[in-house]
C-alpha positions, 0 to 999 in steps of 0.5 A, spaced: 230 205 835 232 213 836 231 214 829 224 211 830 222 215 836 224 221 833 220 219 826 214 218 831 215 225 834 216 228 828 210 225 823 205 226 830 207 234 831 206 234 822 199 230 824 197 235 829 198 241 825 195 238 819 189 235 822 187 239 829 190 246 827 188 246 820 195 249 819 199 244 815 206 245 815 209 239 811 208 237 804 204 231 803 210 228 799 214 229 805 210 227 809 209 220 805 217 219 805 218 220 813 212 215 814 214 210 809 222 211 813 218 209 819 214 203 816 220 200 813 224 200 820 218 197 824 218 192 819 226 190 819 226 191 827 219 187 829 218 193 834 211 198 833 212 204 838 205 205 842 204 212 839 206 211 831 202 214 826 202 206 823 197 204 828 192 208 825 191 203 819 185 199 823 187 193 820 184 188 826 177 186 825 174 185 832 168 180 833 164 184 837 163 190 841 165 190 849 162 194 854 166 198 859 164 202 864 167 210 864 170 212 871 166 219 871 159 219 869 157 222 863 150 226 863 146 229 858 144 236 858 137 239 859 134 243 853 130 249 851 127 251 844 126 258 845 129 265 847 123 265 852 125 259 855 133 260 856 131 267 859 127 263 864 133 259 865 138 265 866 133 268 870 133 262 875 141 262 874 141 270 876 136 269 882 141 264 885 147 268 884 146 273 888 141 277 882 148 277 878 149 274 872 154 269 872 159 268 867 157 263 862 161 260 856 157 259 849 159 253 844 157 249 839 152 243 840 155 238 835 151 233 832 155 227 832 156 221 836 159 222 843 166 219 844 170 218 852 177 217 851 181 214 857 189 216 858 194 212 863 201 215 863 200 219 857 198 214 852 191 213 849 189 206 852 181 206 851 175 209 847 168 208 848 161 210 846 157 214 851 151 208 852 148 209 858 152 214 861 155 209 866 157 204 861 159 204 853 161 199 848 169 199 847 171 202 841 178 204 841 181 201 835 176 205 831 177 211 835 185 210 834 184 211 826 181 218 827 188 223 825 186 229 831 186 224 836 192 223 840 195 217 841 200 220 846 199 227 850 204 230 855 199 229 861 201 223 865 196 222 870 189 218 869 184 222 864 178 221 861 176 226 856 169 227 852 169 229 845 164 228 839 165 224 833 163 228 827 164 227 819 165 233 815 160 235 810 165 236 805 168 229 807 161 226 806 160 229 799 167 226 797 165 219 800 158 219 797 161 221 790 165 214 790 162 209 786 165 203 791 160 205 796 153 205 798 152 213 799 151 215 806 144 218 808 147 224 812 154 226 816 150 223 822 149 217 820 156 216 817 159 218 823 155 213 827 156 207 822 163 208 822 164 208 830 160 203 831 163 198 826 167 191 827 172 193 822 176 200 824 178 200 816 171 203 815 172 208 820 179 210 817 176 211 811 171 216 812 176 221 815 172 223 822 174 228 827 173 228 834 171 235 837 174 235 845 170 239 850 170 236 856 175 233 862 170 228 864 175 225 870 182 227 872 183 225 880 188 229 883 187 236 879 181 241 880 180 246 875 177 253 877 173 255 870 171 251 864 175 256 860 181 253 864 179 246 862 179 248 855 186 251 855 189 244 858 185 240 852 189 244 847 195 244 851 195 237 850 194 237 843 186 235 842 182 238 838 177 243 840 171 247 837 174 254 834 168 257 837 168 259 844 166 265 848 165 267 854 159 271 856 157 275 862 150 278 860 143 276 857 143 280 851 150 278 850 148 270 850 141 271 846 146 275 841 150 270 841 145 265 839 143 269 833 150 269 831 151 261 831 145 260 827 146 265 822 153 261 821 150 254 821 149 254 814 155 255 812 159 250 817 162 244 814 159 240 820 152 238 823 150 242 829 143 242 832 143 247 837 149 251 842 151 249 849 150 254 855 155 252 861 157 256 867 164 257 867 166 257 875 167 250 877 165 252 884 158 255 882 157 249 878 158 244 884 153 249 888 147 247 882 149 240 882 146 235 877 140 232 876 139 224 875 140 226 867 143 232 867 147 238 870 143 243 872 149 249 870 148 247 863 143 248 858 142 246 850 139 251 846 136 247 840 135 250 834 128 249 829 128 242 827 128 241 819 120 241 817 117 238 811 110 236 808 107 229 805 101 226 805 098 223 811 095 216 808 092 212 814 092 212 822 094 206 825 093 204 833 098 201 837 097 198 844 102 200 849 105 196 855 100 199 859 094 198 854 093 205 852 092 205 845 097 210 841 095 213 834 101 212 829 100 216 822 102 212 816 105 218 811 107 218 804 114 217 805 119 223 805 126 225 806 127 229 812 134 231 815 137 225 811 132 219 813 126 217 810 120 218 814 114 214 813 111 214 820 110 219 825 107 220 832 100 223 833 100 224 841 092 223 842 085 224 839 085 231 843 091 234 839 089 231 833 082 234 833 085 241 835 090 241 830 085 239 825 089 233 822 085 229 817 086 222 813 089 224 806 091 231 808 097 234 807 101 235 813 107 238 816 112 233 819 119 235 823 123 231 827 122 233 835 128 234 838 131 231 831 129 224 833 122 222 833 118 224 827 111 228 829 106 231 825 106 239 827 100 241 823 096 241 816 099 244 810 092 243 805 086 239 806 084 236 800 077 233 797 079 226 800 081 228 806 077 225 812 076 225 820 080 221 824 076 217 829 078 214 835 077 206 836 071 203 839 074 196 840 081 194 841 084 193 834 089 188 837 084 183 841 077 186 839 075 188 846 072 194 848 076 200 850 075 206 856 076 212 855 081 215 861 082 223 860 084 224 853 086 217 851 083 210 850 085 204 853 084 196 852 079 194 858 082 186 856 088 185 862 091 180 857 091 183 850 097 181 847 101 187 844 101 190 851 103 183 855 109 183 849 111 191 850 111 190 858 115 184 857 120 187 853 120 193 857 122 188 863 128 185 859 131 192 857 137 194 858 135 199 864 130 194 867 133 187 868 138 187 862 136 180 859 140 180 852 137 176 847 130 177 848 127 181 843 121 183 842 120 179 836 122 173 840 117 175 847 112 175 842 114 168 838 114 165 846 108 168 848 104 165 842 107 159 844 105 159 850 112 159 854 111 166 857 105 170 859 107 175 864 115 176 866 115 171 872 115 166 866 122 168 863 125 165 869 122 158 868 125 158 860 130 152 859 134 151 852 129 147 850 123 153 850 128 156 845 130 150 841 126 152 834 125 159 835 126 163 828 134 165 828 136 161 835 142 156 834 146 153 840 150 158 841 145 164 841 141 159 846 146 158 851 147 165 851 140 167 852 139 162 858 146 165 861 143 172 860 137 170 864 141 167 870 146 173 870 139 177 871 137 174 877 142 178 881 139 185 880 138 192 884 131 194 887 131 200 883 132 196 877 127 191 879 122 196 881 123 200 874 122 193 870 116 191 873 112 197 870 108 201 876 104 206 873 108 213 872 115 210 875 120 211 871 128 210 872 129 216 876 123 215 881 125 208 882 131 210 884 128 214 889 123 209 891 129 204 892 133 210 896 128 212 900 125 205 903 132 201 902 128 194 901 122 191 897 118 190 903 119 197 905 116 200 899 110 195 898 109 197 905 109 205 904 103 209 905 101 215 901 103 220 906 110 217 906 111 217 898 109 224 897 115 226 902 120 224 896 122 230 892 118 231 886 112 225 888 106 228 886 099 225 888 098 221 882 105 218 882 104 216 890 097 213 889 100 210 883 105 206 887 099 204 893 095 202 888 100 197 884 102 194 891 095 193 894 094 189 888 095 182 890 096 179 883 102 184 882 105 182 889 104 174 888 108 176 881 114 179 886 114 173 890 114 168 884 121 172 882 124 171 888 122 163 889 125 163 882 132 166 884 132 173 883 136 176 888 135 183 890 142 186 892 138 190 898 143 196 901 144 196 908 139 199 913 142 205 915 145 207 921 148 214 925 146 220 927 143 223 921 137 217 919 131 219 917 134 227 915 133 230 909 139 233 907 140 239 902 147 242 902 148 250 899 154 254 899 162 253 899 164 249 906 170 251 909 174 244 909 169 239 905 168 239 898 160 238 896 162 230 894 165 229 901 160 232 905 155 228 901 159 221 902 159 224 910 151 225 911 149 218 907 155 214 911 151 217 918 144 215 915 142 222 912 139 223 905 142 229 900 136 233 896 138 238 891 133 243 892 129 246 899 122 244 900 118 242 906 120 235 906 127 237 908 129 237 915 136 240 915 140 245 911 148 245 911 150 252 909 156 254 907 159 261 904 155 264 899 149 260 900 144 264 896 137 262 895 137 256 898 139 259 905 133 264 904 128 259 902 130 254 908 129 260 913 122 262 910 120 254 910 123 254 918 128 249 916 134 247 921 140 250 918 147 249 921 154 250 919 159 245 917 162 245 924 155 243 927 155 238 922 160 235 925 159 236 932 151 232 930 155 227 928 159 225 933 153 226 938 
C-alpha cells in the first residue's frame, strides 16, 4: 500500500506537469513503466485508491444522465459586441465608483462546455454540466477521464470549481485524421459530444481539457479579489488560462481586446470573445446580479463568422401566440463547422429594409454564434423576386391581421399555435413534463386527446398507447412525469400559461410581488406598474389576460385536476410592503445577510433605485444609488436604524 500511495502521488505530479503546466518532466517510457507497476499492484491487491490515475480510463458505460443540483448558482454573462457598447458599460462602472475606473480583469471567453466540479475532503466527488444554472447533468465519470482535472487537491473543505471543457484544435485535427471515427464538425461539438456521452471512453479518447476560472462555492472562505481566487485555483493544481490581465484604464482594456483578437487566429482552441470582470469582490457584491447574469462582468463578443449563400424560399411558421415568423430556406452552407439551411428573418419590415429577395445571394452569420440570421444582400440575380407577407395563415387558411410589423393568424384554434403553446407549457422552465415532445403533443392534438394545457392532466396510459415510439416503460414514465408536475411553484405556472410578454424573470417578479395566484389575478395595472422593469405593455398584458374569463377558467380546471401551487406564506413583520435597496458596505452584515433579514421581516429587495422604492439602507461607499435616492426623496437609513425599525 505504501508503494501504491507513492506511485499515485508521483504519477499525478507528472500528469500535472504535463497536462496542466505543459512542462513534461519525465519521458513517456518512464511514465508508462510506473503506470504499469501501479496497475499490477492494484490487480494483485484488489484496491484502487480514490485519486489513482487508472480511474481515468472510463470503463463504466452509464445508462442515463442523472440531474444534480449545483451548490452555488451558475450565471451566464451579459454581452456586448462593439467598443462603443463596452465604453458605455465601463462608463456605468466609473459613474457608480465615484468617477473612478475600478480595477478589472481581462480573460479569454472559451468556446466549449461549462463544467461545475464539486470537491469534498480534497477529492473530486461530482462534476456536472451547467444545465439551467441551478441543476445540471451528472457527468462525473466523463470528467474524471480528463487528464488536467485533479482527482485530489490540497484544499479539504467543500468546494465547487467552474471551468470550460474544451477540445484543442490540434487534437481535433488528429481525431479527424483517424479512419475509424466519424469526423467531428468542430471543436465545440467535439467537447459537447464527448462530455454528454454515456460512454466515458468517448470522452477519454478526445483528450479534452478543462480551463478553470471561478470558485463557484466555498463556504467559510472569502476571497478579496478575483485574482486571489485564480491564485487559489493554481495552488490546488487546476488548469487556468495563460491569459489573465489586471487593467485599470479604459484605454488599456480596449487595447487588450485588440490584443486578444489578434491572437485569436493562432490559438490552439476556440474563443468567441473576451470576459471583463471587476476584480474587487466587495465591489462585485455592491453591483449584485440580475435574474440571468452578474452586473459586475460582461462578455465582449467577437464578430461572428459570415458566409454567403442563396436564399431559395421563405416559409411562414405559426408561433404559440399565433404570430407568423418568416424563415429563410437556404442553399446548405458550412458556417463555423455547422451545415446551415435555415435562418431567421425577423419580420417583413426588416426584410424590406435589408432588400432581401428570393433567389438573391445573402450574407448569413450565427447571431451570438448560435442562431443563423441573414444580415444583408450580397448580390441580386435576374431571378430575384420580392418576398410578400401572407394574406392567409399557411397552416389553417384563416385570414391574417397586422399587429405593428408582425402578421398574426386570426384563428384562435390554429393547430401549430396550439401545439407550440402546449410545448411551451411542458418545457423545463415551465411545468417540466419530460416525455411530451412537440411531436407527441402534435399526435395527441390530431387524435383529439389534447386541445389546451388542461387536457394534459386528464391523459391516461390508454391515451398514449399506440403512439409512435411509445412502449410500456415510456408510457408509464410519461404519466409519472405528468403526475410529478402537479406540484409546482407560482412563478413556473405563470411562465407556463403564456401570459403575453411575461418571461421567466417577470413571472418570478409577479410571484414575489403578489405571493398567490389569486393575488396575481386581482392585480391592478397601477400595482403592476410598480414592479421594477414593468412597463405599460407588460402591465396591460397581464390585466387583459386575467380579465379573459376563459383563461381564468382554464386555471381553475388545472387546480381541480390536482395541480398544487406551493405558495409562499404571506409575509409579516415591520417591513411588510417595503421595497428596499441595499447600497454600500454595512458594518456587521454581509449583503446576503441583510437581504435575508429584510425579506424575513416582509420586505422586498431591489437592485436599483427608482420611484417604486421606498427605503434605502446605506453603508460606507454607497455611491450613485445613495445620490439617486436623495434626489428622489426616498427614506435613507443605516444598519443601526434598520435593526431598530425591525425591533419596532
